[in-house]
N, C-alpha and C positions, 0 to 999 in steps of 0.2 A: 664902336661895336664891341660887345662883350663876348669873350671866348673863355672856354674852360681850358686853362693852361695845362692843368694836369693831364687831361685826356689828350690834348694836342701833342705835347712833347713825348708822351708815351708812344703814341701812334707814329710819330716821326722817327724815333730811334728804332722801333721794331721794323718798320719798313726799310730804313736804311741798313739795318743789320742783316736783313734778308738779302739785300743787294750785295753786301760785303761777303756773306757766305757763298753766294753764287759765283763770286770772282776769286775765291781763295786759291784756286788752282790755275788761274789764268795769269801767266807770267807777265803779260803786257800791263797788268794793273800794278805791278811792282815798280814800274819805270819811274825814275826821277825826272820830274818836269821842271822844278825850280830848286835852286840852292840858296839858302840863307847863311847868315854868319854862324848859327849854332844848329840848324836843322835843315831838312829838305822837305819838299812837297812832292808826293807821288801821285800818279794818276788816280789811284784809289781815293786819296784824300780829296782831290779836286772834284771828282764826280759825285762822291757822297755829299760833299758840301753843297754843290749845285742842286742836288736832289732835295736837300732839306730847305734851301732857300726858296726853290720853286714851290714846294708844298706849303710853306708859310704864306707865300704870295697868293696861292690859290684860295686860302682861307678868307681873302679879302681884307686882311688886316692892314692897318697903318702901323708900321713897325720899323725899328732899327735893329739890324742883325749884325752883331760883332762876330766875324768869322776868322778862323785861323788863316785861311788861304787867300780870301778875297778882300780882307779888311772890313770896313764898315759898309754894309749894304742897306739901303733904304727901300722899303716896299710900300706901296699904297700912296695915295694922294693926300696931301695935307699934313698936319702936325702928327707925329707918331704917338700912338697910344701905348705900345708895348715895346719891350726890349728883349732880345734873345742873345745868348752867348753860346756859340756852337763849336764843338770840337768834333770834326767828322770822323777821326780815327786816332784815338790816343793809344800809342803803341804800334804805330805803323811799321816800325822795324821788326817787331815781333811777327806781324802779319807777313812780312817778306821772308823771315827766317823759318816760318812754319811753326812758330811758338804760339799756342792758342790762348794768349793772354793780351787782349786788346779790347777797347771799348769805344762807344759813341756816347757823347754826353752833351746835354743841353740844359741851360739854366734860363729862366724867363721871369719877367715881372712887368709891372707898369713902368712905362718910360719916365725917366727923370733926367734933368740936366742941372747938376751933375748926377751921375748914376753910381751908386756904391753897391758893394756886395750885399749889404743889408737890405737893399731895395729889391733884390731878386727873391721871389716868393716860392718858386717851384723849380726843382732840379731833378734830373734823371741821369743815371749812368747805366748803360746797357752793355753787359758782358756778352759779347757777340758769340763766341765759341760755345759758351755754356747756356745760351738762351736765358740769361738771368737778368732781370730788370730791378734796379734799385731806384726808389723814388722817395723824395722827402719834400714837404712843403705844405701848402695851404690845405691839401687833402689828407694830411697825416704822413704816415710812413708805410711803405710797402716794399717787401723784398720778394718779388715774384720769381719762383723757380730755384731759390736758394734753400736747400734742404740739409745743409751741413750741421745746423744747430750749434750748440755750445761745444767748443773744442777745448775748453780749459783743461779737461782731464787727459787730453791727448797730446798736449804740448809740454815738453820737459823744461824748457826755458822760454822766457819772453822773447818775442821776435819784433825787431824794428825794421821797417822799410826805410833805408837810409841812402841818400844821394849826396856825395861829397866830392869835390874836385881834389886831385892829387896835391895841388898847391894851396890847400886850405890854410886859412889863418891859424896860427898856433893857438890862439884863444879858443877857436872852435874845437880843436883837437883836445885841448885840456878839458873843456866842458864835456866833451863826449866821454873822455876817460873817467871823469868824475861820476857821471850818471851811469856809466857802465859798471863801476864798482858799487854804486848806490842801489841799482835796480837789478842785481842778480846776474851780471855777466850775460846780457842778452845776446841772441843770435841776430845776424844782419842779413837782410835780403834786399836786392834791387831788381824788381821784376819788369820794369820797362813800361808801365802804364800808370801814371800818377793818379788818375781819377779812381781807378779800381783800388789802388793801394790806400788811398785816402779813405775810401769807403770801408775797407777792411779794418783800418785803424779805428774808424768811428764805431764799428761793430764790436770792437774789442778783440778781434782776432790777432791784430798786431798791437803791441804796447804803444807804438807810435808810428806815424809817418813823418819823416823828416827829410825835406829837400833843402839843403843848405848851400846851394850853388848860385842863388840869385838869378835863376834862369826860368822859373815857372812863369807862364803867362796866364791871363784870365781864362783862356780857352781850356787850359789843362785842369783847372781846379774849380771853376764856377759851379758846375753841376754837383760835384762832390761836396763843395762847401755848403750848398743849400741842404743837402742830405745830412751832413754833420750837424748843422745848426738845428735841424728838425729833431735830431736825436739828443740835443743839448750837450754836444761834444765840443771841447775846447779846440779852437783853431787860431793860431797866432802867427804873425810875421816875426822875423828874427829880431826886430827892434822892440818887441814886446807888445805891439798893438794887436787888438782883436782884428782878424781879417775882415770883419764886417764893415769897418770904417774905411777900407781902402777903395779907391776909385776903380770902376770898371773901365779900363782903358787898355787898348792893345799895345800901347807903348810901355806899359809897366812891366817890371820883372820882380819876382818875389822869391824869398826864402820862406818856407812855411813849416810849422811844427803843429801836428794834429794828434791828439790823444784823448781817450776817455779818462785817463788818469791825470787829474789836475795837478797832483803833487809832482808828477814827472815833469810837466811843462814848467811849473814854477821853479823847480830845482834847476832845470837846465838853463832857463832864462836868467835866473839869479846868478848862476855860475858864469854866464856870459856878461853879467854886469848890467842887464837891461830891465830886470823886474824884481 
């Protein structure tokens, strides 16, 4: 069965986003339902994910859905035709804290075994609080509702979205210091929603998005990766490989560097001794 993936994933995130907005003041949706080694699952995460799974199933598709909370879910009878990667709410702690910076993201493509990031053809990240939709893929690029425009004249120094553990390897710290000196003593922000921050780096609002903790999962970055690729933006793992060659597997963990500035990525990875 053929389906327009662009239209489908846009509709899915907008519907799910409306649900999230309707529950933003309902304290029961902040409740922690499950605890993992590095994160937790809240009621809002679980219900949004269930909604998206059910809506994909209603389309009558044969698909495999990689989900943050439920694992791998198969819908439809027979061999799968499509693959989806769903993050029901990236930045759920921000949702709990009342910080309006969180998103819903979905990536999709024809099913393959194995499935790699490069096989995902359509991606969407929906900035819930701002009602902004970012799409990239087979249908081109669309930033619906984002009217900020070019901010280069309004930013005094480059900004990097950076995530780093306090016990980071000394080599990482030396690399960061070197690029700090090389690229104009940038400012650092950690805003709590990797998919949105990765999109901001792809748009050039951030000099780079760098999560160097080896903790990112496919759900955190798949939708944003497809958008960055559609914009011809550099996305690499910390070992110097293009993110596109990596397997789409819920067991994988990544450190990722994303920037429109290829020189920045080359210099940083070179300083790390990997490129």
